[in-house]
C-alpha positions in Angstrom: 6.9 267.5 64.7 6.1 268.9 68.1 5.5 266.5 71.0 3.5 268.2 73.7 3.1 266.0 76.8 -0.1 267.8 77.9 -2.1 267.9 74.7 -2.8 266.4 71.3 -0.2 267.0 68.6 -1.3 265.0 65.6 1.9 263.1 65.6 2.7 259.4 65.5 3.1 259.4 69.3 -0.6 260.2 69.7 -1.5 257.0 67.9 0.5 254.8 70.4 -0.9 253.5 73.6 -0.2 255.2 76.9 2.0 252.3 78.1 4.1 252.6 74.9 4.6 256.3 75.4 5.5 255.7 79.1 8.4 253.5 77.8 10.0 256.4 75.9 13.4 256.8 77.4 15.2 260.1 78.0 17.6 259.2 75.1 14.6 258.8 72.8 13.2 262.1 74.0 16.5 263.9 73.4 16.8 262.3 69.9 13.2 263.5 69.1 14.0 267.0 70.3 17.2 267.3 68.4 15.6 265.9 65.2 12.8 268.4 65.6 15.2 271.3 66.0 17.2 270.2 63.0 14.2 269.8 60.7 12.1 272.8 61.7 11.2 275.4 59.1 13.4 278.4 59.5 10.5 280.6 58.5 8.3 279.2 61.2 10.7 278.3 64.1 9.4 276.7 67.2 7.8 279.1 69.6 9.6 279.8 72.9 6.9 278.4 75.0 6.8 275.2 73.0 10.6 274.8 73.3 10.4 275.5 77.1 7.6 272.9 77.4 9.9 270.3 75.9 12.8 271.3 78.0 10.6 271.1 81.1 9.4 267.7 80.0 13.0 266.5 79.5 13.9 267.8 83.0 10.9 266.0 84.5 11.9 262.8 82.7 15.5 263.1 84.1 14.1 263.7 87.6 11.8 260.7 87.5 14.6 258.5 86.1 16.9 259.6 88.9 14.2 259.0 91.5 13.5 255.6 90.1 17.2 254.7 90.1 17.4 255.8 93.8 14.3 253.7 94.7 15.8 250.7 93.0 19.0 251.2 94.9 17.2 251.4 98.2 15.2 248.3 97.3 18.3 246.4 96.4 19.9 247.4 99.7 16.9 246.3 101.7 16.8 243.0 99.8 20.5 242.4 100.5 20.0 243.1 104.2 17.0 240.7 104.3 18.9 238.0 102.4 22.0 238.4 104.6 19.9 237.7 107.6 19.1 234.3 106.1 22.8 233.2 106.0 23.2 230.0 107.9 19.4 229.4 108.0 17.5 226.8 106.1 15.0 227.9 103.5 12.4 226.3 101.2 11.1 227.8 98.0 11.4 227.7 94.2 14.9 227.6 92.7 15.9 229.4 89.6 15.1 226.2 87.7 11.5 226.5 88.9 11.8 223.4 91.1 10.9 223.2 94.8 14.1 223.0 96.8 15.8 224.2 99.8 18.7 223.9 102.2 21.1 226.1 104.2 21.9 229.5 102.8 25.7 229.7 102.3 26.0 232.9 100.3 24.0 235.9 99.0 24.6 237.4 95.5 23.1 239.9 93.1 22.5 238.6 89.6 20.7 240.6 87.0 19.7 243.2 89.6 18.0 240.5 91.7 19.1 239.2 95.1 19.6 235.5 95.2 20.4 232.9 97.9 23.0 230.3 97.2 22.0 226.9 98.6 24.5 224.2 97.7 24.9 224.3 93.9 21.6 226.0 93.3 20.4 229.6 93.5 17.0 230.8 94.7 15.6 234.3 94.2 14.9 236.0 97.6 11.3 236.5 96.5 10.8 232.8 96.0 11.4 231.8 99.6 8.3 230.4 101.2 9.7 229.1 104.5 12.6 229.9 106.8 13.8 227.9 109.8 16.9 227.1 111.8 18.7 224.1 110.5 18.9 221.0 112.7 22.0 221.0 114.8 24.7 218.5 113.7 24.5 215.2 115.6 26.5 215.2 118.8 29.6 213.1 118.6 29.8 210.3 121.1 33.1 209.6 122.8 34.2 206.0 122.8 
């Protein structure tokens, strides 16, 4: 079975949707390539250009995966910086429980690859914040 990323091959992958093919991981691709090499007919081995096309495809997939990882890292850094700027400020938004809530941000954490604000005993994803303001100052103590 030869999987050519630029043309029709008559394989099972042709029958799948474009979005499903886009979800093929580099490990999946490597497994397909190794399986193909193991099961090819020795009397009709894969042509050099076909093999090179697959190697190029694998390299492109690795490059895209590396680029995607880098972009995710930059996004996480940016989100951490934005969330850190909210420390000590009051926010209103939807909590992880899906309820409207708010309060003063005491901590910032990363959970499941997402930046979250800690407000009291609840967490709020950074993207769920709808309002930010300075908290009211504590009441002045009067001297007796």
